C-alpha positions in Angstrom: -2.7 3.1 -62.3 -2.7 5.8 -65.0 -6.4 5.2 -65.7 -7.1 5.6 -62.0 -5.1 8.9 -62.0 -7.1 10.1 -65.0 -10.4 9.1 -63.4 -9.5 11.0 -60.1 -8.4 14.0 -62.1 -11.5 14.0 -64.2 -13.7 13.7 -61.1 -11.8 16.6 -59.4 -12.3 18.7 -62.5 -16.0 17.9 -62.7 -16.3 18.8 -59.0 -14.5 22.1 -59.6 -16.8 22.9 -62.6 -19.9 22.1 -60.5 -18.7 24.4 -57.7 -18.2 27.2 -60.2 -21.7 26.6 -61.6 -23.1 26.6 -58.1 -21.2 29.8 -57.2 -22.5 31.6 -60.4 -26.1 30.5 -59.5 -25.6 31.9 -56.0 -24.3 35.2 -57.3 -27.2 35.5 -59.8 -29.7 34.6 -57.1 -30.9 31.8 -59.3 -31.0 28.9 -56.9 -34.3 27.2 -57.2 -35.4 25.6 -54.0 -37.6 22.5 -54.5 -38.9 21.7 -51.0 -40.2 18.1 -50.8 -40.6 15.7 -47.9 -37.1 14.1 -47.4 -35.9 11.5 -44.9 -32.8 13.3 -43.8 -31.2 10.3 -42.1 -31.7 8.1 -45.1 -30.1 10.8 -47.3 -27.1 11.0 -44.9 -26.7 7.3 -45.1 -26.9 7.3 -48.9 -24.3 10.0 -49.2 -22.0 8.3 -46.6 -22.2 5.0 -48.5 -20.8 6.7 -51.6 -17.8 7.9 -49.6 -16.9 4.5 -48.0 -14.6 3.6 -50.9 -12.8 6.9 -50.7 -12.3 6.6 -47.0 -11.1 3.0 -47.4 -8.6 4.0 -50.0 -7.0 6.3 -47.4 -7.2 3.5 -44.7 -9.8 5.5 -42.8 -12.7 4.1 -40.9 -16.0 5.8 -41.9 -18.6 5.5 -39.1 -22.3 6.2 -39.8 -24.6 7.0 -36.8 -28.2 7.4 -37.9 -31.3 8.1 -35.8 -33.2 4.9 -35.5 -36.4 6.6 -36.6 -36.7 8.6 -39.9 -36.4 12.3 -39.5 -38.7 13.8 -42.1 -38.2 17.4 -43.3 -39.7 19.5 -46.1 -36.4 20.6 -47.7 -34.5 20.6 -51.0 -32.9 17.1 -51.3 -30.4 18.3 -53.9 -29.1 21.2 -51.8 -28.8 19.3 -48.6 -27.3 16.3 -50.4 -24.6 18.7 -51.8 -23.8 19.9 -48.3 -23.5 16.4 -46.9 -21.3 15.3 -49.8 -19.0 18.3 -49.5 -18.6 17.9 -45.7 -17.8 14.2 -46.1 -15.3 14.9 -48.9 -13.5 17.6 -46.9 -13.4 15.4 -43.8 -11.8 12.5 -45.7 -9.5 14.8 -47.7 -8.0 16.5 -44.6 -7.7 13.3 -42.5 -4.5 11.3 -42.9 -5.2 8.6 -40.4 -8.0 7.6 -38.0 -11.6 8.0 -38.8 -14.5 10.1 -40.1 -17.9 9.9 -38.5 -21.2 11.2 -39.8 -24.3 11.3 -37.7 -27.9 12.4 -38.1 -30.1 13.0 -35.1 -33.2 15.0 -34.1 -32.8 17.9 -31.6 -35.3 20.3 -30.3 -35.2 24.0 -29.4 -38.3 24.8 -27.5 -41.3 23.9 -29.7 -39.2 23.4 -32.8 -37.5 20.2 -34.0 -34.4 20.1 -36.1 -32.3 17.5 -38.0 -28.7 17.9 -36.9 -26.1 16.4 -39.3 -22.6 16.2 -37.9 -19.4 15.3 -39.6 -16.4 14.6 -37.3 -12.9 13.6 -38.2 -9.5 12.9 -36.7 -7.9 15.3 -39.3 -5.4 18.1 -39.1 -7.7 20.5 -37.3 -8.3 24.2 -37.9 -6.9 27.1 -35.8 -9.6 29.2 -34.2 -8.2 32.3 -36.0 -9.1 30.6 -39.3 -12.7 29.8 -38.4 -14.2 32.9 -40.1 -12.3 32.5 -43.4 -13.3 28.9 -43.8 -16.7 29.9 -45.0 -15.4 32.6 -47.4 -15.1 32.1 -51.1 -11.7 31.1 -52.4 -10.3 30.8 -48.9 -8.7 27.9 -47.0 -7.0 27.6 -43.6 -3.7 26.9 -45.4 -3.2 29.3 -48.2 -0.5 30.4 -50.6 2.2 28.4 -52.2 2.9 26.4 -49.0 -0.6 24.9 -48.8 -0.7 21.2 -48.3 -4.1 20.4 -49.9 -5.7 21.0 -53.3 -8.9 22.8 -53.8 -10.3 26.2 -54.7 -11.9 27.1 -51.4 -15.4 27.1 -52.7 -17.0 24.1 -51.1 -17.7 25.4 -47.6 -18.9 28.8 -48.8 -21.4 27.1 -51.1 -22.4 24.8 -48.2 -23.0 27.8 -46.0 -25.1 29.5 -48.6 -27.2 26.4 -49.2 -27.7 25.8 -45.5 -28.8 29.4 -45.0 -31.2 29.1 -48.0 -32.8 26.2 -46.2 -33.1 28.2 -42.9 -30.5 26.1 -41.2 -27.2 26.9 -39.5 -23.7 25.6 -40.1 -20.7 25.9 -37.8 -17.5 24.2 -37.0 -15.7 23.2 -33.8 -12.0 22.3 -34.2 -8.6 22.4 -32.6 -5.2 22.0 -34.3 -4.1 18.4 -33.7 -7.3 17.7 -31.8 
């Protein structure tokens, strides 16, 4: 039990350090983008498989809904993988019971095709008044000494930056208790 606690704490510290490194690269405009052909749905499935154990440890169901055909995109696999991982980690962290679902599908807007990655959960929800600050650095919807969850408030701001670097969009839809 103690070893598990040390392992979780070490992984949390490693995640924090990686977020700080990512943030410093963003601030220095040193993010190297390595665009290569990537099967987005396969990447989503790989990342989701990593989070199955974490979801199971909280008695959550993790559902994966993947487009039946590959969705190929010329993008940076490391950056998009980081975004997927962070979204899944947050969804599981802020969900006490129920499920988390991740999906990957192709959508079109006029003549352009997009890969849409969606992460949904049955978690605590976010008040509409907090939507803007969710993507700001060092901000969370619950802040101060009374906050219920750990974290530095860097993950979603880094995700937003990475998605925008890759010419994508990120947004949220949520309701408290919904």
